[in-house]
C-alpha positions as CSV (number, residue, x, y, z in Angstrom):
1,A,96.6,200.7,285.9
2,T,93.8,198.2,286.4
3,I,92.2,198.2,289.8
4,D,91.8,194.6,290.9
5,V,90.6,195.0,294.5
6,A,89.3,198.2,296.3
7,Y,87.3,198.7,299.5
8,I,87.2,200.8,302.5
9,S,87.2,199.6,306.1
10,I,85.3,201.6,308.6
11,Y,85.4,201.0,312.3
12,V,81.8,200.7,313.7
13,I,81.9,202.4,317.0
14,D,78.7,200.9,318.6
15,T,75.6,199.0,317.8
16,A,73.6,202.2,317.6
17,N,75.6,203.2,314.5
18,D,76.0,199.9,312.7
19,D,73.6,200.1,309.8
20,P,75.0,201.6,306.6
21,N,72.6,202.9,304.0
22,N,75.1,204.7,301.9
23,D,76.3,205.3,298.4
24,I,80.1,205.4,297.9
25,F,81.6,207.6,295.2
26,T,85.0,209.1,294.4
27,E,85.3,212.9,293.9
28,A,85.3,213.6,290.1
29,V,88.6,215.5,290.0
30,D,92.1,214.4,288.9
31,D,93.9,215.6,292.0
32,A,91.7,216.3,295.1
33,V,92.4,219.1,297.5
34,S,92.2,218.9,301.3
35,F,89.0,219.3,303.2
36,V,88.4,222.5,305.1
37,T,84.7,222.5,306.3
38,N,81.7,220.2,306.3
39,A,80.3,222.2,303.4
40,D,83.5,221.4,301.5
41,V,82.5,217.7,301.7
42,T,78.9,218.2,300.4
43,S,79.9,220.6,297.6
44,R,82.3,218.1,295.9
45,V,81.3,216.7,292.5
46,R,80.6,212.9,292.7
47,S,81.8,210.3,290.2
48,I,79.4,208.7,287.9
49,A,80.3,205.3,289.2
50,S,79.1,204.5,292.7
51,V,78.5,201.5,294.9
52,S,75.6,201.0,297.4
53,W,76.4,199.9,300.9
54,V,73.3,198.7,302.7
55,A,73.5,196.4,305.7
56,T,72.1,196.0,309.2
57,G,73.7,195.0,312.5
58,L,77.4,195.2,311.5
59,P,79.6,194.1,314.4
60,V,81.6,196.7,316.4
61,G,85.1,196.9,314.9
62,F,86.4,197.2,311.3
63,N,83.9,196.3,308.6
64,N,84.7,196.3,304.9
65,S,82.5,198.0,302.3
66,P,81.4,196.3,299.2
67,S,83.9,196.5,296.3
68,I,84.6,200.0,295.2
69,V,86.6,199.0,292.1
70,S,84.2,200.7,289.7
71,P,84.4,204.3,291.2
72,V,88.2,204.0,291.8
73,Q,88.8,202.7,288.3
74,E,86.8,205.6,286.9
75,R,89.2,208.1,288.6
76,V,92.3,206.3,287.5
77,D,91.0,206.1,283.9
78,S,90.5,209.8,283.8
79,A,92.7,211.5,281.1
80,G,94.1,213.9,283.7
81,W,94.9,211.3,286.4
82,V,98.6,210.8,287.3
83,S,100.3,208.5,289.7
84,G,100.5,210.0,293.2
85,A,97.4,212.2,292.7
86,D,95.1,212.6,295.7
87,L,91.9,210.6,295.7
88,V,88.8,211.3,297.7
89,I,86.3,208.6,298.6
90,L,82.8,210.0,299.5
91,V,80.4,208.0,301.6
92,D,77.0,209.6,301.2
93,G,73.9,208.8,303.2
94,K,70.9,208.0,300.9
95,A,68.1,210.5,300.8
96,D,65.7,208.1,302.6
97,L,68.3,207.6,305.4
98,I,66.5,205.4,308.0
99,R,69.6,203.8,309.4
100,S,72.5,205.2,311.4
101,F,76.1,204.6,310.5
102,A,79.2,206.3,311.9
103,G,82.9,205.9,311.8
104,T,85.9,207.5,313.5
105,A,87.9,210.4,312.1
106,Y,91.7,210.1,311.8
107,D,92.0,213.2,314.0
108,G,89.8,211.5,316.6
109,D,91.5,208.1,316.9
110,T,94.3,207.0,314.5
111,T,93.8,203.3,315.3
112,R,90.1,203.4,314.4
113,A,90.3,205.7,311.4
114,A,88.8,204.5,308.1
115,K,91.2,202.7,305.8
116,L,91.4,202.4,302.0
117,H,92.6,199.2,300.5
118,I,93.6,199.0,296.9
119,E,95.3,196.3,294.8
120,Y,96.1,197.2,291.2
121,T,98.0,195.9,288.2
122,A,100.3,198.5,286.7
123,A,100.6,198.6,282.9
124,A,103.2,196.1,281.8
125,A,103.8,195.1,285.4
126,G,102.6,192.7,288.1
127,R,100.0,193.2,290.8
128,V,100.7,195.8,293.5
129,M,99.1,196.1,296.9
130,G,98.5,199.6,298.1
131,G,96.6,201.5,300.7
132,L,95.9,205.0,301.9
133,A,98.9,207.2,302.4
134,G,99.2,210.2,304.6
135,H,96.4,211.6,306.8
136,G,93.3,209.7,305.9
137,G,90.2,209.6,308.0
138,L,86.5,210.4,308.0
139,A,85.5,213.9,307.1
140,G,82.2,215.5,308.1
141,H,79.0,214.1,306.4
142,G,80.7,210.7,305.9
143,G,83.5,211.3,303.4
144,I,86.8,209.6,303.6
145,A,89.4,212.2,303.1
146,G,93.2,212.0,302.7
147,K,95.2,215.2,303.0
148,R,97.9,213.5,300.9
149,G,96.4,210.1,300.4
150,G,96.3,208.5,297.0
151,I,97.3,205.6,294.9
152,A,101.1,205.2,294.7
153,G,102.6,203.4,291.7
């Protein structure tokens, strides 16, 4: 499949946490497993492709990240990737983190949980709009986790 559009929407909870200074990756595995602890987030292997998200003063409410087509396409292009596999998006604070950015976990508030938006073109087919399936949300240390989320197709 060709990833045409991909981004995450994170709900900014207040103006004290509205300045992302992050790198966005996918987990470099063909079928991600569920998160158990915060250490489980930080120990995951990051994709080579990443996107930087640096901004100041985002408004309270849902805000879209820059395009994450590159890291998502890297996962889908992996030799072991299959339709329906779980996908993890990791939002890492940069080493020189001087800003504060926070979102809401799915378990904390399902209406304000992070969302993944993906549109793709299946091989020999037309464009398909997709999204995060299952129990997505923010995991500790800023990773977007889906217990059974992924790209359907």
